[in-house]
C-alpha positions as CSV (number, residue, x, y, z in Angstrom):
1,M,86.3,170.2,94.0
2,L,88.3,170.5,97.2
3,T,92.1,170.0,97.0
4,Q,92.9,171.0,100.6
5,P,91.0,170.1,103.8
6,N,89.1,173.0,105.5
7,K,88.5,173.4,109.2
8,E,84.9,172.3,109.0
9,L,85.9,169.1,107.3
10,L,88.6,168.3,109.8
11,A,86.2,169.0,112.7
12,S,83.7,166.5,111.2
13,L,86.4,163.9,111.2
14,I,87.5,164.1,114.9
15,D,84.3,162.9,116.5
16,G,85.0,159.9,118.7
17,E,88.7,160.5,118.3
18,V,89.7,158.0,121.0
19,L,87.5,155.3,119.5
20,Y,88.8,156.1,116.0
21,H,92.4,155.8,116.9
22,N,92.1,152.7,119.0
23,A,89.7,150.7,116.8
24,P,90.5,147.1,116.1
25,C,90.6,147.9,112.4
26,G,92.4,150.5,110.3
27,Y,90.8,153.8,109.3
28,L,92.0,156.3,106.8
29,S,90.4,159.1,104.8
30,F,91.6,160.5,101.5
31,L,90.5,163.3,99.2
32,P,89.0,162.7,95.8
33,N,92.5,163.3,94.3
34,G,93.9,160.4,96.3
35,N,95.8,162.3,99.0
36,I,95.6,160.8,102.5
37,I,94.3,163.3,105.0
38,K,93.8,161.2,108.1
39,V,94.8,157.8,109.4
40,N,94.2,156.1,112.8
41,R,96.9,154.8,115.1
42,T,95.9,151.1,114.5
43,L,96.7,151.3,110.8
44,L,100.0,153.2,111.6
45,L,100.9,150.5,114.0
46,W,100.2,147.7,111.5
47,L,102.2,149.4,108.7
48,G,105.1,150.8,110.9
49,Y,104.6,154.4,109.7
50,Q,104.6,157.7,111.6
51,E,101.6,159.9,110.9
52,Q,103.6,162.5,109.1
53,E,105.1,159.8,106.8
54,I,101.8,159.0,105.3
55,V,99.4,161.9,105.7
56,G,99.6,164.2,102.7
57,H,100.9,161.3,100.4
58,H,98.9,159.7,97.7
59,I,97.1,156.5,98.7
60,H,99.2,154.7,96.1
61,I,102.0,154.6,98.7
62,L,100.2,151.7,100.3
63,F,100.0,149.5,97.2
64,S,102.4,147.6,94.9
65,K,102.3,148.4,91.1
66,G,99.7,145.8,90.6
67,G,97.7,147.1,93.5
68,Q,97.9,150.6,92.2
69,I,96.5,149.5,88.8
70,H,93.7,147.6,90.4
71,F,92.9,150.6,92.6
72,E,92.6,152.8,89.5
73,M,90.8,150.3,87.4
74,F,88.3,148.9,89.9
75,F,88.2,150.7,93.2
76,Q,87.8,154.2,91.9
77,P,85.1,153.4,89.2
78,L,83.1,151.4,91.8
79,I,83.2,154.1,94.4
80,A,82.2,156.7,91.8
81,V,79.2,154.7,90.7
82,N,78.0,153.0,93.9
83,Q,79.3,155.6,96.4
84,E,80.7,152.7,98.4
85,V,82.6,149.4,98.1
86,K,82.6,146.5,100.4
87,E,85.5,144.1,101.2
88,L,87.8,144.4,98.3
89,S,90.8,142.2,98.8
90,Y,94.1,144.2,98.8
91,T,97.7,143.5,99.8
92,I,99.0,146.6,101.5
93,L,102.7,147.2,101.8
94,K,104.2,148.0,105.2
95,K,107.0,150.5,105.5
96,D,109.6,147.7,105.5
97,G,108.0,146.3,102.3
98,T,106.4,143.2,103.8
99,P,102.8,142.5,102.6
100,L,99.7,142.8,104.8
101,S,96.6,141.0,103.6
102,T,93.5,143.2,104.1
103,L,89.9,143.8,103.1
104,L,89.0,147.4,102.1
105,S,85.5,148.8,102.6
106,A,84.8,152.5,101.7
107,S,82.1,155.1,101.6
108,V,81.9,158.6,100.2
109,L,81.5,161.6,102.4
110,K,79.5,164.5,100.7
111,N,78.5,168.0,101.5
112,N,75.0,169.4,101.4
113,V,75.1,170.1,97.6
114,G,76.3,166.5,96.8
115,E,80.0,167.3,96.3
116,T,82.5,164.6,97.3
117,L,84.5,165.8,100.2
118,A,86.5,162.6,101.1
119,I,86.4,158.9,101.0
120,N,86.5,157.1,104.3
121,V,88.1,153.7,104.2
122,V,87.9,150.8,106.7
123,I,90.8,148.4,106.5
124,T,90.5,144.9,108.1
125,D,93.6,142.8,108.7
126,I,92.9,139.3,107.3
127,S,96.4,138.0,107.7
128,Y,95.3,135.2,110.0
129,R,92.2,134.6,107.9
130,K,94.3,134.6,104.8
131,S,96.8,132.2,106.4
132,Y,93.9,130.0,107.4
133,E,92.4,130.1,103.9
134,D,95.8,129.3,102.4
135,E,96.2,126.4,104.8
136,L,92.7,125.2,103.9
137,L,93.6,125.4,100.2
138,R,96.8,123.5,100.8
139,A,95.0,120.9,102.9
140,K,92.4,120.6,100.1
141,K,95.1,120.1,97.5
142,R,96.9,117.6,99.7
143,S,93.6,115.8,100.2
144,E,92.9,115.8,96.5
145,G,96.4,114.6,95.8
146,E,96.1,111.8,98.4
147,K,92.7,110.9,96.9
148,R,94.2,110.7,93.4
149,R,97.1,108.5,94.8
150,L,94.7,106.2,96.5
151,Q,92.6,105.9,93.4
152,F,95.7,105.2,91.4
153,L,96.6,102.5,93.8
154,A,93.1,101.1,93.8
155,D,93.1,101.0,90.0
156,L,96.5,99.3,90.1
157,I,95.7,96.3,92.3
158,P,93.9,93.2,90.9
159,E,91.1,93.3,93.6
160,I,87.8,94.9,93.0
161,I,87.4,98.0,95.2
162,W,84.4,100.1,96.0
163,T,83.0,102.5,98.7
164,T,79.4,103.3,99.7
165,D,77.7,105.8,101.9
166,E,76.2,104.9,105.3
167,T,73.0,103.6,103.6
168,G,74.9,101.2,101.3
169,N,74.7,103.2,98.1
170,I,77.9,102.9,96.0
171,D,79.7,106.2,95.5
172,Y,83.1,105.0,94.1
173,V,84.4,102.0,92.2
174,N,87.9,101.3,90.9
175,K,88.8,100.4,87.3
176,R,88.9,96.7,88.0
177,F,85.3,97.0,89.2
178,S,84.2,98.7,86.0
179,Q,86.1,96.1,83.9
180,Y,84.4,93.2,85.7
181,F,80.9,94.6,86.0
182,N,80.9,96.9,82.9
183,E,80.6,100.7,82.9
184,V,77.2,101.5,84.5
185,S,75.9,104.3,86.6
186,F,76.1,104.0,90.4
187,E,72.4,103.5,90.6
188,A,72.5,100.5,88.3
189,I,75.5,98.8,90.0
190,P,73.5,96.7,92.5
191,S,71.5,95.0,89.8
192,E,74.6,94.6,87.6
193,V,76.5,92.9,90.5
194,L,73.6,90.6,91.4
195,S,73.3,89.5,87.8
196,K,76.9,88.2,88.0
197,V,76.3,86.3,91.2
198,H,75.5,82.6,91.0
199,P,71.8,82.2,91.4
200,E,72.4,79.9,94.4
201,D,74.5,82.6,96.2
202,R,72.3,85.7,95.6
203,R,70.1,85.3,98.7
204,L,73.2,84.7,100.8
205,L,74.9,87.9,99.6
206,I,71.8,90.0,100.0
207,R,71.1,88.7,103.5
208,H,74.7,89.3,104.7
209,H,74.7,92.7,103.1
210,L,71.5,93.9,104.8
211,E,72.7,92.4,108.2
212,S,75.9,94.4,107.9
213,I,74.2,97.6,107.2
214,K,71.8,97.1,110.1
215,S,74.3,95.8,112.7
216,L,77.3,97.9,111.4
217,N,79.4,94.8,111.5
218,D,81.9,93.8,108.8
219,L,80.6,92.0,105.7
220,N,82.5,88.8,104.9
221,V,80.9,86.4,102.5
222,E,82.1,83.9,99.8
223,V,80.1,83.8,96.6
224,R,80.5,82.6,93.0
225,L,80.7,85.4,90.4
226,E,80.4,84.9,86.6
227,T,83.6,85.8,84.8
228,T,83.9,87.4,81.3
229,T,84.3,83.8,79.9
230,G,80.9,82.8,81.4
231,K,82.6,80.6,84.1
232,Y,81.7,81.0,87.7
233,E,84.6,81.5,90.1
234,W,84.7,81.9,93.9
235,H,85.2,85.4,95.3
236,L,85.6,86.7,98.8
237,I,83.5,89.9,99.3
238,K,84.5,92.0,102.3
239,A,83.4,95.4,103.6
240,S,84.1,97.4,106.7
241,R,82.6,100.7,108.0
242,F,84.9,103.6,108.4
243,T,84.2,106.4,110.9
244,D,86.5,109.3,111.6
245,E,87.5,110.5,115.1
246,E,84.4,112.7,115.4
247,G,82.2,109.8,114.4
248,F,81.3,111.3,111.0
249,D,81.8,110.2,107.4
250,N,80.3,106.7,108.0
251,K,81.4,105.2,104.7
252,W,81.8,101.5,103.8
253,F,85.0,100.3,102.1
254,G,84.7,97.1,100.2
255,S,86.8,94.6,98.3
256,C,86.2,91.6,96.2
257,T,89.0,89.1,95.8
258,N,89.2,86.1,93.5
259,I,89.8,83.1,95.8
260,D,88.9,80.4,93.2
261,F,92.4,79.0,93.2
262,H,92.4,78.8,97.0
263,V,88.9,77.2,97.2
264,L,89.8,74.6,94.6
265,A,93.1,74.0,96.3
266,L,91.3,73.2,99.6
267,K,88.9,71.0,97.6
268,K,91.8,69.2,96.1
269,K,93.4,68.8,99.5
270,D,90.3,67.3,100.9
271,E,90.0,65.0,97.9
272,F,93.7,64.0,98.3
273,I,93.2,63.2,102.0
274,N,90.3,60.9,101.1
275,I,92.3,59.3,98.3
276,A,95.3,58.9,100.6
277,C,93.2,57.3,103.3
278,H,91.7,54.9,100.7
279,E,95.1,54.1,99.2
280,L,96.6,53.4,102.6
281,K,93.6,51.6,103.9
282,T,93.6,49.0,101.1
283,P,97.1,47.5,101.7
284,V,96.8,48.0,105.5
285,T,93.6,45.9,105.4
286,S,95.2,43.3,103.3
287,L,98.3,43.2,105.4
288,K,96.2,42.9,108.6
289,A,94.3,40.0,107.0
290,S,97.5,38.2,106.1
291,L,98.9,38.7,109.6
292,Q,95.7,37.3,111.1
293,L,96.0,34.2,109.0
294,L,99.7,33.9,109.8
295,D,98.8,34.1,113.5
296,R,96.4,31.3,113.1
297,L,98.9,29.1,111.2
298,K,101.9,29.9,113.3
299,S,101.7,26.4,114.9
300,Q,101.7,24.8,111.4
301,P,105.1,25.7,110.0
302,D,104.6,23.2,107.1
303,N,101.3,24.7,105.9
304,K,101.5,25.5,102.2
305,M,99.7,28.9,102.6
306,L,102.5,30.4,104.7
307,P,104.8,31.4,101.8
308,Q,101.9,33.0,99.9
309,L,100.8,34.9,103.0
310,I,104.3,36.1,103.7
311,E,104.7,37.2,100.1
312,R,101.4,39.0,100.1
313,A,102.2,40.7,103.4
314,G,105.6,41.8,101.9
315,K,103.9,43.3,98.8
316,N,101.4,45.3,100.9
317,A,104.2,46.5,103.2
318,T,106.1,47.7,100.1
319,K,103.0,49.6,98.9
320,I,102.6,51.3,102.3
321,H,106.3,52.2,102.3
322,L,106.0,53.7,98.8
323,L,102.9,55.7,99.7
324,I,104.6,57.1,102.8
325,D,107.7,57.9,100.8
326,D,105.6,59.9,98.3
327,L,104.0,61.8,101.2
328,L,107.4,62.5,102.8
329,N,108.9,63.6,99.5
330,V,106.1,66.1,98.9
331,S,106.6,67.5,102.4
332,Q,110.3,67.9,101.9
333,M,109.8,69.6,98.6
334,S,107.2,72.0,100.0
335,E,109.6,73.0,102.7
336,G,112.6,73.2,100.4
337,H,114.4,70.4,102.3
338,L,115.1,68.1,99.4
339,Q,118.8,67.3,99.5
340,L,120.7,66.4,96.3
341,N,124.0,64.4,96.3
342,K,125.3,65.0,92.7
343,S,128.0,63.1,91.0
344,V,129.2,62.5,87.4
345,V,127.4,59.4,86.1
346,D,127.5,57.3,82.9
347,V,123.9,57.7,81.8
348,Y,123.7,54.4,79.8
349,E,125.0,52.3,82.6
350,F,122.8,54.1,85.1
351,I,119.6,53.5,83.0
352,S,120.6,49.8,82.5
353,D,120.9,49.4,86.3
354,C,117.5,51.1,86.7
355,T,115.7,48.7,84.3
356,A,117.5,45.7,85.8
357,N,115.6,46.4,89.1
358,I,112.2,46.3,87.4
359,N,110.8,42.8,87.3
360,Q,107.7,42.7,85.1
361,D,106.9,39.5,83.3
362,G,106.3,39.8,79.5
363,Y,107.7,43.4,79.2
364,H,110.7,44.2,77.0
365,I,112.7,47.4,77.7
366,T,115.1,48.6,75.0
367,I,117.7,51.4,75.6
368,K,118.7,53.4,72.6
369,S,121.7,55.7,73.1
370,K,123.8,57.9,70.8
371,G,127.2,57.2,72.2
372,R,128.6,57.5,75.7
373,L,126.9,60.2,77.7
374,E,127.8,61.6,81.1
375,A,125.7,63.9,83.3
376,Q,125.9,65.2,86.8
377,F,122.9,64.3,89.0
378,D,121.7,62.6,92.2
379,S,121.5,59.0,91.2
380,A,118.9,58.0,93.8
381,R,116.6,60.8,92.9
382,I,116.9,60.4,89.1
383,E,116.4,56.6,89.5
384,Q,113.1,57.5,91.2
385,V,112.1,59.5,88.2
386,V,113.1,56.8,85.7
387,V,111.4,54.0,87.6
388,N,108.2,56.1,87.9
389,F,108.1,56.7,84.2
390,I,108.6,53.0,83.4
391,N,106.0,51.9,86.0
392,N,103.5,54.4,84.5
393,A,104.2,52.9,81.1
394,I,103.4,49.5,82.5
395,K,100.5,50.7,84.5
396,Y,98.7,52.8,81.9
397,A,99.7,50.8,78.8
398,P,99.3,47.2,80.0
399,E,98.6,45.8,76.5
400,S,101.9,47.3,75.1
401,K,104.8,45.0,76.1
402,E,107.4,47.1,74.4
403,I,109.0,50.1,76.2
404,E,111.8,52.2,74.7
405,I,114.2,54.5,76.5
406,H,116.0,57.0,74.3
407,L,119.2,58.8,75.4
408,D,120.0,62.0,73.3
409,I,121.8,65.3,73.6
410,V,119.7,68.4,73.2
411,D,121.2,71.9,73.8
412,D,124.1,70.8,76.0
413,Q,121.8,68.6,78.0
414,V,121.1,64.9,78.2
415,K,117.5,64.1,77.2
416,I,116.1,60.8,78.6
417,S,112.7,59.7,77.2
418,V,110.6,56.7,78.2
419,Q,108.2,55.7,75.4
420,D,105.3,53.3,75.5
421,F,103.0,52.2,72.7
422,G,99.7,52.2,74.6
423,P,96.4,54.0,74.2
424,G,97.9,57.5,74.7
425,I,96.7,60.4,76.8
426,P,94.0,63.0,75.7
427,A,95.5,66.3,74.8
428,D,93.4,68.2,77.3
429,K,95.0,66.4,80.2
430,L,98.7,66.8,79.2
431,D,99.1,70.2,80.8
432,F,97.9,68.9,84.2
433,L,99.9,65.7,84.5
434,F,102.7,67.2,86.6
435,Q,100.5,69.1,89.0
436,R,100.2,68.0,92.6
437,Y,97.3,65.6,93.3
438,Y,96.4,65.2,89.6
439,R,95.3,61.7,88.6
440,A,94.6,61.0,84.9
441,D,91.7,58.6,85.5
442,N,89.8,57.4,82.4
443,P,86.4,55.8,82.3
444,G,86.5,52.1,82.7
445,T,89.9,52.1,84.5
446,N,90.7,51.6,88.1
447,Y,94.1,53.1,88.6
448,T,95.5,53.6,92.2
449,G,97.8,56.2,93.5
450,L,97.9,59.6,95.2
451,G,98.5,61.7,92.2
452,L,101.9,62.7,93.5
453,G,104.3,60.6,91.4
454,L,104.8,62.9,88.4
455,Y,104.6,66.0,90.6
456,I,107.6,64.6,92.6
457,C,109.4,63.8,89.4
458,S,108.9,67.3,88.1
459,E,110.2,68.9,91.3
460,I,113.3,66.6,91.3
461,I,114.1,67.6,87.7
462,K,113.6,71.3,88.4
463,R,116.0,71.1,91.3
464,H,118.5,69.6,88.9
465,E,118.0,72.6,86.6
466,G,116.5,70.4,83.9
467,K,113.2,70.3,82.0
468,I,110.4,67.7,82.0
469,G,107.6,67.1,79.6
470,V,105.3,64.6,77.8
471,E,104.2,64.0,74.2
472,S,101.3,61.7,73.5
473,Q,99.0,60.7,70.6
474,I,95.8,58.7,71.0
475,G,96.2,55.2,69.7
476,I,100.0,55.6,69.2
477,G,101.4,56.0,72.7
478,S,103.1,58.4,75.1
479,K,106.7,59.6,75.6
480,F,107.7,61.1,79.0
481,W,111.0,62.9,79.0
482,F,113.3,65.0,81.1
483,T,116.7,66.7,80.6
484,L,119.8,66.9,82.8
485,P,122.9,69.1,82.4
486,L,125.9,67.4,80.8
487,A,128.9,66.8,83.0
488,K,131.5,69.6,82.6
């Protein structure tokens, strides 16, 4: 085995010397014992060495400790067995110690009898490629991290979220989707979704979906979906097509939002408008009829019908005034403009004054109080609450002529209760009595009103930092109550 280069070997290495030294890649040759015998200028320029600083030294000079071990454990066995290696990744150390990312390819140079004379190595600088690969890897990690964050956000929100490919096949769903439509494969999702859609809305959803896929326009449709309790609720299904700047990745992003409360609120609003029109129309019509009769009788001042017509007109005008007051009160409360003028008030005297203004023949109102109580509140607003409670007792319990008002102290607050002994209110309606527009109509009854009275009472008490509630038993009666802070 050769340990020193001979003239014939050196002569074989200098063919194309100019091309060799100015090649765009690095070249070096080393003996089987690892000593470098030749290196081109390109590699010297990359590494910052002079030729005499590297020729004659072992090839280990180019590697770190880890690189030297890898060279001994992998490079040399591979070159011995295969007589060549291709594109092994190595980090070569420059003279100043900075790393250079490279790929090493090598082949064995032999003599006529098969003895290894030298190993020729081609070194490719992949710094830019390595930097590009590292940047791609970082970009991939950032993309995966962003994807995980978006999926976390999608799982956190209450809406149902999904994505599809350009043909409409679902390729992602969030947790809310899986909870609502069960854990099924992507292929089974369309049939699972359709099974939850109200039968009357299925064709509508399918038609809008196919039209969106065909026209590439947004999907926007309202359908009823079956909930886990078996009840159908209104949902808004939306989807939009996403295309990147190059026009690729034509995915669809979709959402499904429960809008049942909104739809029912609009329905209640429409019902309220109809009720309000009816409630206003009745006294207005009666008032108009009274005025027409008065107009005919204006030349007969002694006519016996005049007082009755005037009284009837006054009552209808009062009804209209009360209805308008309710509407204005609700508007003020919705906008937060309800003003309170609080003062310290003797509660017993206040309730006595309230009941004195209620003139209903045959009814007996009893006030039961535990001593002298003082509270701080807006007298006009609280009178509105008390009068509403008493009028409701008269209205909904007409057969019960006894009404009791109890004044108590509960947890540093005055509790005022209005109790009737009428038919009572069904338990399933108690939770809704203080909601806006709610009217506790019963079969066989013909109660009038906008369904705003108790809602207004509730808002007034809330603004006084008090509580309001109702207790009722069928056949025994109802007790409406509220609390107010005691005067300090």
